[in-house]
C-alpha positions as CSV (number, residue, x, y, z in Angstrom):
1,M,134.4,-42.5,4.6
2,N,131.0,-41.6,6.1
3,T,128.2,-43.5,4.4
4,A,125.4,-42.4,6.7
5,T,124.8,-39.1,5.1
6,P,121.3,-37.6,4.5
7,E,119.9,-37.4,1.0
8,R,120.5,-33.6,0.8
9,Y,121.9,-30.9,3.0
10,R,119.7,-27.8,3.0
11,T,122.0,-25.5,4.8
12,F,125.7,-24.9,5.1
13,A,125.4,-25.2,8.9
14,A,124.1,-28.7,8.5
15,F,126.7,-29.6,5.9
16,Y,129.8,-28.4,7.6
17,P,130.0,-31.1,10.3
18,F,129.7,-33.7,7.5
19,Y,132.5,-31.8,5.6
20,L,134.8,-32.1,8.6
21,T,134.2,-35.9,8.8
22,E,135.4,-36.1,5.2
23,H,138.7,-34.3,6.1
24,V,140.0,-36.2,9.1
25,N,143.4,-37.1,7.6
26,P,145.9,-34.4,8.6
27,V,147.8,-34.6,5.3
28,S,144.5,-34.1,3.4
29,R,143.6,-31.1,5.6
30,R,147.1,-29.6,4.9
31,L,146.7,-30.1,1.2
32,H,143.3,-28.3,1.3
33,V,144.8,-25.4,3.2
34,I,147.7,-25.1,0.8
35,G,145.4,-25.4,-2.2
36,T,143.0,-22.7,-0.8
37,S,145.9,-20.4,0.0
38,L,147.2,-20.8,-3.6
39,V,143.6,-20.1,-4.8
40,I,143.6,-16.8,-2.9
41,V,147.1,-15.9,-4.3
42,C,145.9,-16.7,-7.8
43,L,142.8,-14.6,-7.4
44,L,144.8,-11.6,-6.2
45,L,147.3,-12.1,-9.0
46,G,144.5,-12.3,-11.5
47,V,143.4,-8.8,-10.3
48,V,146.8,-7.2,-10.3
49,R,148.8,-9.1,-12.9
50,D,147.1,-11.3,-15.5
51,W,143.6,-12.8,-16.0
52,R,145.2,-16.2,-16.6
53,F,145.7,-16.6,-12.9
54,F,141.8,-16.8,-12.6
55,V,142.0,-19.9,-14.8
56,A,144.7,-21.4,-12.7
57,A,142.8,-20.8,-9.4
58,P,140.4,-23.7,-9.6
59,L,143.0,-26.0,-11.1
60,V,145.4,-25.4,-8.3
61,G,142.7,-25.5,-5.6
62,Y,141.0,-28.7,-6.8
63,G,144.3,-30.3,-7.6
64,F,145.5,-30.1,-4.0
65,A,142.1,-31.0,-2.5
66,W,141.5,-34.0,-4.8
67,I,144.9,-35.5,-4.1
68,G,144.0,-35.2,-0.4
69,H,140.7,-37.0,-1.0
70,F,141.7,-39.7,-3.5
71,V,145.2,-40.5,-2.0
72,F,144.9,-39.8,1.7
73,E,141.2,-39.8,2.7
74,K,140.2,-42.5,0.2
75,N,136.8,-40.8,-0.3
76,R,135.0,-39.0,-3.0
77,P,135.1,-35.2,-2.8
78,A,131.8,-33.6,-1.6
79,T,132.3,-31.1,-4.5
80,F,130.6,-33.5,-6.8
81,K,127.3,-33.5,-4.8
82,Y,127.6,-30.1,-3.0
83,P,129.8,-27.8,-5.0
84,L,128.9,-24.5,-3.3
85,Y,128.8,-25.9,0.2
86,S,132.1,-27.7,-0.4
87,L,133.7,-24.5,-1.6
88,M,132.4,-22.7,1.4
89,G,133.8,-25.5,3.6
90,D,137.2,-25.2,2.0
91,F,137.3,-21.5,2.9
92,R,135.9,-22.0,6.4
93,L,138.4,-24.7,7.1
94,W,141.2,-22.5,5.7
95,F,140.1,-19.7,8.0
96,E,139.8,-21.9,11.0
97,V,143.4,-23.3,10.4
98,V,144.8,-19.8,9.8
99,T,143.2,-18.5,13.0
100,G,144.4,-21.4,15.1
101,K,141.1,-23.3,15.7
102,W,142.6,-26.4,13.8
103,K,146.2,-27.5,13.9
104,F,147.9,-27.2,10.5
């Protein structure tokens, strides 16, 4: 866990390197990618099938991510202090894994 963080990140560009330091465990990263993938599926299903998938999306996404943090990373999710940047980080990490920048 990185304890030398600044008081407040002002930009996502400044936040993302910190985000990556909070996701060094490969199992945690995989859980984030799986959770984010399921969020995307839920959002699509919410549009084409049933609105209740919209309700399921954050439960599924945060469920996988928080297991990664509490069980494997042993740290507190950045979502609590940086909800928007953390969400953006989840999707950027997902994109970087899907496009091959990071190993799944």
